[in-house]
C-alpha positions in Angstrom: 67.4 107.5 121.4 65.1 108.0 118.4 64.3 104.2 118.4 63.6 104.2 122.1 61.2 107.1 121.8 59.6 105.6 118.8 58.9 102.4 120.7 57.7 104.2 123.8 55.2 106.6 122.3 52.5 104.1 121.3 52.6 102.6 124.7 52.3 106.0 126.3 49.5 106.9 124.1 47.7 103.7 125.1 48.2 104.5 128.8 46.9 108.1 128.4 43.9 106.9 126.4 43.0 104.4 129.1 43.3 107.0 131.8 41.9 109.8 129.7 39.1 110.8 132.1 41.2 110.7 135.3 40.7 113.8 137.4 44.0 113.5 139.4 47.1 114.6 137.6 49.7 113.8 140.3 50.1 110.2 139.2 50.6 111.2 135.6 53.1 113.8 136.6 55.1 111.3 138.7 55.0 108.7 136.0 56.2 111.4 133.5 59.1 112.4 135.7 60.1 108.8 136.3 60.0 108.1 132.6 62.2 111.0 131.7 64.6 110.0 134.5 64.7 106.5 133.0 65.6 107.9 129.6 68.3 110.1 131.1 69.6 107.0 132.8 69.8 105.3 129.3 71.6 108.4 127.9 74.1 108.2 130.8 74.7 104.5 130.1 75.0 105.1 126.4 77.9 107.4 126.9 79.7 104.6 128.6 83.0 106.3 129.6 83.9 109.5 131.4 85.2 111.2 128.3 82.0 110.4 126.4 79.8 111.6 129.3 81.8 114.8 129.5 81.3 115.4 125.7 77.6 114.6 126.0 77.1 117.1 128.8 79.2 119.7 127.0 77.1 119.3 123.8 74.0 120.0 125.9 75.4 123.3 127.1 77.0 122.6 130.5 80.3 124.4 131.2 83.5 122.4 130.8 84.4 122.2 134.5 80.9 121.2 135.5 80.6 118.6 132.8 84.0 117.2 133.8 83.1 117.0 137.5 79.7 115.4 136.7 81.1 112.8 134.5 83.7 111.8 137.1 81.5 111.8 140.2 81.6 108.1 140.7 77.9 107.7 141.2 75.7 105.2 139.3 73.5 105.9 136.3 70.2 106.1 138.3 71.7 108.7 140.7 73.1 110.7 137.9 69.8 110.6 136.0 68.2 112.5 138.8 71.1 114.8 139.5 71.0 118.5 138.8 73.6 118.4 136.0 71.4 115.9 134.0 68.2 117.9 134.7 70.0 121.0 133.4 71.4 119.2 130.4 68.2 117.3 129.5 65.2 119.2 130.6 61.6 118.4 129.7 61.7 120.6 126.6 64.6 118.4 125.3 62.4 115.4 125.4 59.5 117.4 123.8 61.8 118.3 120.9 62.9 114.6 120.6 59.2 113.7 120.2 58.7 111.9 123.6 55.0 112.3 124.5 54.3 113.8 127.9 51.5 111.9 129.6 49.9 114.9 131.3 50.1 117.1 128.2 48.5 114.4 126.0 45.8 113.7 128.6 44.9 117.4 128.8 44.8 117.6 125.0 42.5 114.6 124.8 40.2 116.0 127.5 39.8 119.3 125.6 38.9 117.4 122.4 36.3 115.2 124.1 
């Protein structure tokens, strides 16, 4: 996870710097959401098995029964990445703590500095 975020941040900074003076924020919000969903998808795939997924969700604070049901729902990684259980387990603040740069936050910070 750390390696992925480390590789993503320079690319994200480049995108934000290129679109620094953009007035519309919707595109950046959508791209931000898609990016976090993609990283959640990677987390789901990293856990590989139902037991690992249950453990991963439990560590993030989901109740035992909900984590167990979520890990065994039979849906694919992309579906699960957008599902409520993954959004509750890995909210935006989780990615902020991990160091993933949010496009909209970075753009607003750059606009204030300019």
